[in-house]
C-alpha positions as a LaTeX table, in Angstrom:
\begin{tabular}{lrrr}
\hline
Residue & $x$ (\AA) & $y$ (\AA) & $z$ (\AA) \\
\hline
Unk1 & $-0.17$ & $-0.13$ & $-0.15$ \\
Unk2 & 2.87 & 2.25 & 0.79 \\
Unk3 & 4.23 & 1.74 & $-2.60$ \\
Unk4 & 1.08 & 2.57 & $-4.36$ \\
Unk5 & 0.80 & 5.79 & $-2.21$ \\
Unk6 & 4.21 & 7.03 & $-2.88$ \\
Unk7 & 3.45 & 6.18 & $-6.97$ \\
Unk8 & 0.27 & 7.91 & $-6.77$ \\
Unk9 & 1.97 & 11.32 & $-5.50$ \\
Unk10 & 4.34 & 10.69 & $-8.45$ \\
Unk11 & 1.55 & 10.77 & $-10.94$ \\
Unk12 & 0.02 & 13.70 & $-9.74$ \\
Unk13 & 3.31 & 15.69 & $-9.79$ \\
Unk14 & 3.13 & 14.71 & $-13.39$ \\
Unk15 & 6.08 & 12.06 & $-13.16$ \\
Unk16 & 4.20 & 8.94 & $-14.44$ \\
Unk17 & 3.47 & 9.81 & $-18.14$ \\
Unk18 & 6.05 & 9.95 & $-20.85$ \\
Unk19 & 4.83 & 11.68 & $-24.09$ \\
Unk20 & 5.13 & 10.08 & $-27.41$ \\
Unk21 & 4.78 & 11.38 & $-30.85$ \\
Unk22 & 1.56 & 9.45 & $-31.87$ \\
Unk23 & 2.03 & 6.56 & $-34.31$ \\
Unk24 & 5.69 & 7.20 & $-34.71$ \\
Unk25 & 6.77 & 3.66 & $-33.52$ \\
Unk26 & 3.95 & 1.64 & $-34.91$ \\
Unk27 & 1.26 & $-0.31$ & $-32.86$ \\
Unk28 & $-1.09$ & 1.36 & $-30.32$ \\
Unk29 & $-0.93$ & 4.98 & $-29.77$ \\
Unk30 & $-0.99$ & 5.74 & $-25.99$ \\
Unk31 & $-2.90$ & 9.32 & $-25.82$ \\
Unk32 & $-6.44$ & 9.95 & $-25.04$ \\
Unk33 & $-7.74$ & 9.22 & $-28.49$ \\
Unk34 & $-6.25$ & 6.00 & $-28.49$ \\
Unk35 & $-7.35$ & 5.10 & $-24.79$ \\
Unk36 & $-10.92$ & 6.04 & $-25.69$ \\
Unk37 & $-11.01$ & 3.77 & $-28.86$ \\
Unk38 & $-9.40$ & 0.76 & $-26.95$ \\
Unk39 & $-11.11$ & $-2.42$ & $-27.05$ \\
Unk40 & $-13.10$ & $-3.92$ & $-23.94$ \\
Unk41 & $-14.60$ & $-7.20$ & $-24.56$ \\
Unk42 & $-17.80$ & $-8.25$ & $-23.30$ \\
Unk43 & $-17.79$ & $-12.09$ & $-22.78$ \\
Unk44 & $-21.12$ & $-14.19$ & $-23.50$ \\
Unk45 & $-21.42$ & $-17.27$ & $-20.94$ \\
Unk46 & $-23.82$ & $-20.37$ & $-20.54$ \\
Unk47 & $-25.35$ & $-20.45$ & $-17.50$ \\
Unk48 & $-27.08$ & $-23.28$ & $-15.53$ \\
Unk49 & $-30.67$ & $-23.28$ & $-14.60$ \\
Unk50 & $-29.73$ & $-21.87$ & $-11.09$ \\
Unk51 & $-28.20$ & $-18.81$ & $-13.07$ \\
Unk52 & $-24.45$ & $-19.46$ & $-12.41$ \\
Unk53 & $-22.03$ & $-19.94$ & $-15.46$ \\
Unk54 & $-20.93$ & $-23.12$ & $-16.70$ \\
Unk55 & $-17.45$ & $-21.87$ & $-17.01$ \\
Unk56 & $-16.03$ & $-19.31$ & $-14.60$ \\
Unk57 & $-12.65$ & $-18.27$ & $-16.47$ \\
Unk58 & $-12.77$ & $-15.47$ & $-19.05$ \\
Unk59 & $-10.09$ & $-13.91$ & $-21.50$ \\
Unk60 & $-6.75$ & $-14.97$ & $-22.30$ \\
Unk61 & $-3.53$ & $-13.89$ & $-21.21$ \\
Unk62 & $-1.32$ & $-11.99$ & $-23.95$ \\
Unk63 & 2.24 & $-10.16$ & $-24.39$ \\
Unk64 & 3.27 & $-6.67$ & $-25.40$ \\
Unk65 & 6.92 & $-5.69$ & $-26.49$ \\
Unk66 & 8.04 & $-2.57$ & $-24.76$ \\
Unk67 & 8.84 & 0.23 & $-27.54$ \\
Unk68 & 10.96 & 3.62 & $-26.58$ \\
Unk69 & 8.85 & 5.79 & $-24.38$ \\
Unk70 & 6.50 & 3.03 & $-23.19$ \\
Unk71 & 5.62 & 3.16 & $-19.42$ \\
Unk72 & 3.76 & 0.16 & $-17.64$ \\
Unk73 & 0.98 & 2.69 & $-16.96$ \\
Unk74 & 0.51 & 3.41 & $-20.67$ \\
Unk75 & 0.43 & $-0.30$ & $-21.45$ \\
Unk76 & $-2.00$ & $-1.20$ & $-18.71$ \\
Unk77 & $-4.53$ & 1.58 & $-19.55$ \\
Unk78 & $-4.53$ & 0.64 & $-23.13$ \\
Unk79 & $-5.32$ & $-3.13$ & $-22.55$ \\
Unk80 & $-7.93$ & $-1.73$ & $-19.84$ \\
Unk81 & $-5.42$ & $-3.09$ & $-16.71$ \\
Unk82 & $-4.90$ & $-1.53$ & $-13.52$ \\
Unk83 & $-1.68$ & $-0.59$ & $-12.13$ \\
Unk84 & $-1.63$ & $-3.75$ & $-9.63$ \\
Unk85 & $-2.53$ & $-6.26$ & $-12.43$ \\
Unk86 & 0.47 & $-5.18$ & $-14.58$ \\
Unk87 & 2.82 & $-4.72$ & $-11.89$ \\
Unk88 & 2.04 & $-8.12$ & $-10.16$ \\
Unk89 & 2.09 & $-9.86$ & $-13.33$ \\
Unk90 & 5.67 & $-8.47$ & $-14.39$ \\
Unk91 & 7.72 & $-8.44$ & $-11.23$ \\
Unk92 & 10.89 & $-6.72$ & $-11.22$ \\
Unk93 & 10.05 & $-4.65$ & $-14.65$ \\
Unk94 & 10.38 & $-1.00$ & $-13.94$ \\
Unk95 & 6.60 & 0.60 & $-14.45$ \\
Unk96 & 8.17 & 3.88 & $-15.34$ \\
Unk97 & 11.22 & 3.12 & $-17.57$ \\
Unk98 & 10.88 & $-0.65$ & $-18.58$ \\
Unk99 & 13.56 & $-1.92$ & $-20.81$ \\
Unk100 & 12.78 & $-1.46$ & $-24.61$ \\
Unk101 & 12.03 & $-4.72$ & $-26.08$ \\
Unk102 & 11.09 & $-6.36$ & $-22.68$ \\
Unk103 & 8.06 & $-8.70$ & $-23.12$ \\
Unk104 & 5.54 & $-8.12$ & $-20.71$ \\
Unk105 & 2.68 & $-10.29$ & $-19.33$ \\
Unk106 & $-0.63$ & $-8.58$ & $-20.14$ \\
Unk107 & $-2.88$ & $-10.46$ & $-17.55$ \\
Unk108 & $-6.22$ & $-10.14$ & $-19.78$ \\
Unk109 & $-8.05$ & $-13.25$ & $-18.29$ \\
Unk110 & $-9.54$ & $-13.70$ & $-15.04$ \\
Unk111 & $-11.58$ & $-16.15$ & $-13.01$ \\
Unk112 & $-15.13$ & $-14.70$ & $-11.91$ \\
Unk113 & $-15.62$ & $-13.78$ & $-8.29$ \\
Unk114 & $-17.95$ & $-16.10$ & $-6.52$ \\
Unk115 & $-20.70$ & $-16.18$ & $-6.17$ \\
Unk116 & $-23.17$ & $-13.53$ & $-7.42$ \\
Unk117 & $-23.47$ & $-12.99$ & $-11.33$ \\
Unk118 & $-25.86$ & $-10.47$ & $-11.29$ \\
Unk119 & $-25.46$ & $-6.64$ & $-11.65$ \\
Unk120 & $-22.22$ & $-4.94$ & $-10.49$ \\
Unk121 & $-19.77$ & $-6.99$ & $-8.50$ \\
Unk122 & $-16.25$ & $-5.45$ & $-7.13$ \\
Unk123 & $-13.70$ & $-7.82$ & $-6.07$ \\
Unk124 & $-11.78$ & $-5.21$ & $-3.54$ \\
Unk125 & $-8.31$ & $-7.33$ & $-3.36$ \\
Unk126 & $-8.42$ & $-7.86$ & $-7.26$ \\
Unk127 & $-9.05$ & $-3.89$ & $-7.84$ \\
Unk128 & $-11.72$ & $-5.06$ & $-10.55$ \\
Unk129 & $-15.42$ & $-4.31$ & $-11.50$ \\
Unk130 & $-17.49$ & $-7.16$ & $-13.02$ \\
Unk131 & $-20.90$ & $-6.19$ & $-14.47$ \\
Unk132 & $-23.15$ & $-8.94$ & $-15.27$ \\
Unk133 & $-26.52$ & $-8.79$ & $-16.95$ \\
Unk134 & $-28.74$ & $-11.08$ & $-19.08$ \\
Unk135 & $-28.29$ & $-11.73$ & $-22.51$ \\
Unk136 & $-31.42$ & $-9.80$ & $-24.40$ \\
Unk137 & $-31.03$ & $-12.34$ & $-26.87$ \\
Unk138 & $-30.85$ & $-15.77$ & $-25.08$ \\
Unk139 & $-32.10$ & $-16.39$ & $-21.49$ \\
Unk140 & $-29.79$ & $-19.08$ & $-21.15$ \\
Unk141 & $-26.81$ & $-16.78$ & $-21.17$ \\
Unk142 & $-25.26$ & $-13.89$ & $-19.40$ \\
Unk143 & $-22.74$ & $-11.15$ & $-20.52$ \\
Unk144 & $-20.09$ & $-10.03$ & $-18.35$ \\
Unk145 & $-17.64$ & $-7.24$ & $-18.62$ \\
Unk146 & $-15.02$ & $-6.20$ & $-16.53$ \\
Unk147 & $-13.12$ & $-3.11$ & $-15.77$ \\
Unk148 & $-9.95$ & $-2.27$ & $-13.56$ \\
Unk149 & $-10.79$ & 0.15 & $-10.60$ \\
Unk150 & $-8.74$ & 2.35 & $-7.76$ \\
Unk151 & $-10.24$ & 1.75 & $-4.28$ \\
Unk152 & $-9.52$ & 3.11 & $-0.88$ \\
Unk153 & $-6.33$ & 3.60 & 0.84 \\
Unk154 & $-5.96$ & 1.38 & 3.87 \\
Unk155 & $-6.81$ & 4.03 & 6.11 \\
Unk156 & $-10.09$ & 4.63 & 3.80 \\
Unk157 & $-10.74$ & 1.47 & 3.22 \\
Unk158 & $-13.55$ & 0.29 & 0.48 \\
Unk159 & $-16.20$ & $-1.59$ & 2.53 \\
Unk160 & $-17.51$ & $-4.97$ & 1.79 \\
Unk161 & $-21.33$ & $-5.02$ & 1.38 \\
Unk162 & $-24.51$ & $-5.16$ & $-0.88$ \\
Unk163 & $-26.11$ & $-2.04$ & $-2.35$ \\
Unk164 & $-27.95$ & $-0.55$ & $-5.22$ \\
Unk165 & $-27.32$ & 2.26 & $-7.53$ \\
Unk166 & $-29.90$ & 4.55 & $-6.26$ \\
Unk167 & $-28.98$ & 7.76 & $-8.81$ \\
Unk168 & $-26.77$ & 8.76 & $-11.88$ \\
Unk169 & $-25.19$ & 12.19 & $-12.23$ \\
Unk170 & $-23.48$ & 13.69 & $-14.90$ \\
Unk171 & $-20.51$ & 16.09 & $-14.22$ \\
Unk172 & $-21.33$ & 15.61 & $-10.47$ \\
Unk173 & $-20.69$ & 18.12 & $-8.09$ \\
Unk174 & $-18.54$ & 16.87 & $-5.10$ \\
Unk175 & $-19.38$ & 18.15 & $-2.01$ \\
Unk176 & $-16.65$ & 17.39 & 0.37 \\
Unk177 & $-17.23$ & 15.71 & 3.69 \\
Unk178 & $-15.99$ & 17.48 & 6.65 \\
Unk179 & $-13.36$ & 14.48 & 7.44 \\
Unk180 & $-11.79$ & 14.61 & 4.12 \\
Unk181 & $-11.93$ & 18.39 & 3.61 \\
Unk182 & $-10.03$ & 18.60 & 7.02 \\
Unk183 & $-7.06$ & 16.25 & 5.56 \\
Unk184 & $-7.11$ & 18.65 & 2.46 \\
Unk185 & $-6.38$ & 21.76 & 4.76 \\
Unk186 & $-4.04$ & 19.72 & 6.99 \\
Unk187 & $-2.16$ & 18.35 & 3.88 \\
Unk188 & $-2.19$ & 21.18 & 1.50 \\
Unk189 & $-4.08$ & 24.16 & 2.87 \\
Unk190 & $-7.00$ & 23.59 & 0.39 \\
Unk191 & $-10.21$ & 24.70 & 2.56 \\
Unk192 & $-12.98$ & 24.25 & $-0.21$ \\
Unk193 & $-16.12$ & 22.71 & 0.77 \\
Unk194 & $-17.23$ & 21.64 & $-2.61$ \\
Unk195 & $-15.75$ & 21.38 & $-6.04$ \\
Unk196 & $-18.12$ & 21.97 & $-9.14$ \\
Unk197 & $-19.14$ & 19.61 & $-11.72$ \\
Unk198 & $-16.89$ & 19.54 & $-15.01$ \\
Unk199 & $-14.01$ & 21.14 & $-12.68$ \\
Unk200 & $-10.69$ & 19.44 & $-14.07$ \\
Unk201 & $-9.89$ & 18.98 & $-10.31$ \\
Unk202 & $-13.19$ & 16.97 & $-9.71$ \\
Unk203 & $-12.22$ & 13.60 & $-8.46$ \\
Unk204 & $-15.34$ & 12.38 & $-9.55$ \\
Unk205 & $-14.99$ & 12.71 & $-13.03$ \\
Unk206 & $-17.54$ & 13.16 & $-15.77$ \\
Unk207 & $-19.83$ & 10.18 & $-14.63$ \\
Unk208 & $-20.98$ & 8.88 & $-11.39$ \\
Unk209 & $-23.19$ & 6.20 & $-10.01$ \\
Unk210 & $-24.69$ & 6.71 & $-6.51$ \\
Unk211 & $-25.06$ & 3.82 & $-4.34$ \\
Unk212 & $-27.66$ & 3.23 & $-1.74$ \\
Unk213 & $-24.57$ & 3.45 & 0.92 \\
Unk214 & $-24.24$ & 7.64 & 0.34 \\
Unk215 & $-20.66$ & 7.79 & 1.00 \\
Unk216 & $-19.70$ & 5.46 & $-1.45$ \\
Unk217 & $-19.97$ & 5.42 & $-5.50$ \\
Unk218 & $-18.96$ & 4.36 & $-8.69$ \\
Unk219 & $-17.48$ & 7.15 & $-10.71$ \\
Unk220 & $-14.73$ & 8.46 & $-13.24$ \\
Unk221 & $-11.44$ & 10.06 & $-12.12$ \\
Unk222 & $-9.29$ & 13.23 & $-12.57$ \\
Unk223 & $-6.10$ & 11.21 & $-12.34$ \\
Unk224 & $-6.52$ & 8.11 & $-14.73$ \\
Unk225 & $-2.89$ & 6.66 & $-13.22$ \\
Unk226 & $-4.37$ & 6.26 & $-10.13$ \\
Unk227 & $-6.59$ & 3.11 & $-11.33$ \\
Unk228 & $-5.09$ & $-0.24$ & $-10.05$ \\
Unk229 & $-3.89$ & 1.75 & $-6.64$ \\
Unk230 & $-5.14$ & 2.32 & $-3.28$ \\
Unk231 & $-5.59$ & 6.17 & $-3.57$ \\
Unk232 & $-9.40$ & 6.94 & $-2.86$ \\
Unk233 & $-11.45$ & 7.70 & 0.24 \\
Unk234 & $-13.35$ & 4.44 & $-0.03$ \\
Unk235 & $-14.97$ & 5.35 & $-3.61$ \\
Unk236 & $-14.55$ & 2.94 & $-6.96$ \\
Unk237 & $-12.48$ & 5.06 & $-9.69$ \\
Unk238 & $-12.60$ & 3.77 & $-13.22$ \\
Unk239 & $-10.79$ & 5.03 & $-16.01$ \\
Unk240 & $-12.73$ & 8.03 & $-17.80$ \\
Unk241 & $-13.24$ & 5.87 & $-21.03$ \\
Unk242 & $-14.22$ & 2.92 & $-18.72$ \\
Unk243 & $-16.87$ & 4.79 & $-16.75$ \\
Unk244 & $-18.19$ & 6.56 & $-20.06$ \\
Unk245 & $-18.79$ & 2.88 & $-21.44$ \\
Unk246 & $-20.24$ & 1.42 & $-18.37$ \\
Unk247 & $-22.63$ & 4.68 & $-17.16$ \\
Unk248 & $-25.21$ & 4.34 & $-19.87$ \\
Unk249 & $-25.57$ & 0.64 & $-19.74$ \\
Unk250 & $-26.27$ & 0.51 & $-15.84$ \\
Unk251 & $-30.07$ & 1.14 & $-14.95$ \\
Unk252 & $-30.95$ & 2.86 & $-11.18$ \\
Unk253 & $-31.72$ & $-0.02$ & $-9.28$ \\
Unk254 & $-28.98$ & $-2.36$ & $-10.33$ \\
Unk255 & $-27.57$ & $-4.64$ & $-7.76$ \\
Unk256 & $-24.06$ & $-3.71$ & $-6.44$ \\
Unk257 & $-22.06$ & $-6.00$ & $-4.42$ \\
Unk258 & $-18.38$ & $-5.18$ & $-2.87$ \\
Unk259 & $-16.75$ & $-8.71$ & $-2.22$ \\
Unk260 & $-13.25$ & $-9.49$ & $-0.72$ \\
Unk261 & $-11.95$ & $-12.56$ & $-2.73$ \\
Unk262 & $-7.99$ & $-12.66$ & $-2.90$ \\
Unk263 & $-8.22$ & $-16.11$ & $-4.07$ \\
Unk264 & $-10.78$ & $-17.09$ & $-6.99$ \\
Unk265 & $-11.37$ & $-20.61$ & $-8.26$ \\
Unk266 & $-13.29$ & $-21.21$ & $-11.23$ \\
Unk267 & $-13.61$ & $-23.92$ & $-14.37$ \\
Unk268 & $-12.87$ & $-23.41$ & $-18.17$ \\
Unk269 & $-13.41$ & $-26.72$ & $-20.59$ \\
Unk270 & $-13.00$ & $-29.17$ & $-17.41$ \\
Unk271 & $-10.30$ & $-27.78$ & $-15.96$ \\
Unk272 & $-9.65$ & $-26.06$ & $-12.48$ \\
Unk273 & $-7.88$ & $-22.56$ & $-12.13$ \\
Unk274 & $-6.90$ & $-20.75$ & $-9.30$ \\
Unk275 & $-6.34$ & $-16.82$ & $-9.26$ \\
Unk276 & $-4.41$ & $-15.22$ & $-6.41$ \\
Unk277 & $-4.06$ & $-11.77$ & $-5.38$ \\
Unk278 & $-2.69$ & $-9.74$ & $-2.60$ \\
Unk279 & $-4.30$ & $-9.53$ & 0.74 \\
Unk280 & $-4.25$ & $-5.78$ & 0.50 \\
Unk281 & $-6.56$ & $-4.92$ & 3.66 \\
Unk282 & $-4.96$ & $-8.00$ & 5.33 \\
Unk283 & $-8.47$ & $-9.46$ & 6.09 \\
Unk284 & $-7.44$ & $-13.00$ & 5.05 \\
Unk285 & $-4.94$ & $-13.82$ & 7.35 \\
Unk286 & $-3.51$ & $-17.05$ & 5.25 \\
Unk287 & $-4.31$ & $-17.15$ & 1.68 \\
Unk288 & $-3.66$ & $-20.98$ & 1.90 \\
Unk289 & $-6.83$ & $-21.57$ & 4.14 \\
Unk290 & $-8.78$ & $-19.02$ & 1.72 \\
Unk291 & $-7.73$ & $-21.29$ & $-1.17$ \\
Unk292 & $-8.84$ & $-24.36$ & 0.72 \\
Unk293 & $-12.10$ & $-22.62$ & 1.53 \\
Unk294 & $-12.78$ & $-21.52$ & $-2.18$ \\
Unk295 & $-11.59$ & $-24.91$ & $-3.52$ \\
Unk296 & $-13.98$ & $-26.55$ & $-1.02$ \\
Unk297 & $-16.97$ & $-24.35$ & $-1.90$ \\
Unk298 & $-16.72$ & $-25.05$ & $-5.45$ \\
Unk299 & $-16.36$ & $-28.56$ & $-4.69$ \\
Unk300 & $-13.34$ & $-28.95$ & $-6.92$ \\
Unk301 & $-11.16$ & $-30.63$ & $-4.46$ \\
Unk302 & $-10.97$ & $-34.05$ & $-6.06$ \\
Unk303 & $-9.61$ & $-32.22$ & $-9.33$ \\
Unk304 & $-6.73$ & $-30.29$ & $-7.99$ \\
Unk305 & $-3.14$ & $-31.05$ & $-7.73$ \\
Unk306 & $-2.24$ & $-29.51$ & $-4.51$ \\
Unk307 & 1.52 & $-28.74$ & $-5.57$ \\
Unk308 & $-0.05$ & $-26.47$ & $-8.32$ \\
Unk309 & $-2.25$ & $-24.80$ & $-6.05$ \\
Unk310 & 0.97 & $-24.16$ & $-3.63$ \\
Unk311 & 2.80 & $-22.70$ & $-6.38$ \\
Unk312 & $-0.15$ & $-20.44$ & $-7.53$ \\
Unk313 & $-0.23$ & $-19.20$ & $-3.80$ \\
Unk314 & 3.66 & $-18.42$ & $-4.02$ \\
Unk315 & 3.50 & $-16.60$ & $-7.05$ \\
Unk316 & 0.17 & $-14.30$ & $-6.60$ \\
Unk317 & 0.72 & $-13.00$ & $-9.89$ \\
Unk318 & $-3.32$ & $-12.13$ & $-10.38$ \\
Unk319 & $-3.02$ & $-14.59$ & $-13.30$ \\
Unk320 & $-5.52$ & $-17.80$ & $-13.77$ \\
Unk321 & $-3.26$ & $-20.97$ & $-13.03$ \\
Unk322 & $-4.53$ & $-24.31$ & $-14.11$ \\
Unk323 & $-4.27$ & $-26.54$ & $-11.12$ \\
Unk324 & $-5.97$ & $-29.65$ & $-12.33$ \\
Unk325 & $-3.92$ & $-32.69$ & $-13.07$ \\
Unk326 & $-2.45$ & $-33.23$ & $-16.29$ \\
Unk327 & $-4.45$ & $-36.63$ & $-16.42$ \\
Unk328 & $-7.58$ & $-34.84$ & $-15.40$ \\
Unk329 & $-7.28$ & $-32.32$ & $-18.01$ \\
Unk330 & $-6.72$ & $-34.97$ & $-20.56$ \\
Unk331 & $-9.68$ & $-36.79$ & $-19.80$ \\
Unk332 & $-11.97$ & $-33.99$ & $-19.86$ \\
Unk333 & $-10.33$ & $-33.01$ & $-23.23$ \\
Unk334 & $-8.92$ & $-29.45$ & $-22.65$ \\
\hline
\end{tabular}
């Protein structure tokens, strides 16, 4: 957490983005137009009569070769990843000056959090939001789109719980809570009581989904490079282009759940996968115990290799790792 806060401060000071000439070196263009046009996939999943998907691993891991002037933060934003995701998947790679030619892992695959597949689900340790909704063309299919998010600092933790979307606002005014205002006065002499909608310093960005727990919301940001970091006062921040796509699709009344699952377990084509993230708020105690509970809850204990689970826990790279024995995968035809 301390590392993320230090990096966030550097980003606010303007140290985190190295400009490039658009299109000069080929490949993706890391500017606002390029980010706005990026691909954000939506997955269609067949579901069982009870509503759960038959397969709960989405996407696939990709790779990217670093060019002159790239930062991992630019790469992460273009491929719709958070800072935490790309750094955890590429340990030892400098986030701000990665060596040219380095092939970095893009963790663009994930196990779905268990076990609600309706509305918005935010998995706090993963710092990722999932939006589930029925497929209008097929009652036996659900659609899911996932977005990286920035969440609460350790002293302003994003809460666990179930809520609903109670209101939606374009260019919301931020009425600064008194506790946060006192912090602003103490840290930088800023005694403002509100920041108007549309102000470039408004941390809510252009769009906000207000929740039934009024202190918290899902919104954009004035500092995109904080996505994937613990930098908020508990709210959920998305990249500006992500909230712009999510906002119109979410009706008032949509259920919202904030869960805490550093270890997720899922299935794809008969194989079992485990995905492990850091226990950012230290709620879990033991990731190994969390893995055992998740495996038991999913009823897949007989289909996993304990050594592979241990390896996934040790690495904690935020990537789905196949933990089925090879002979079990061969029998199921993966």
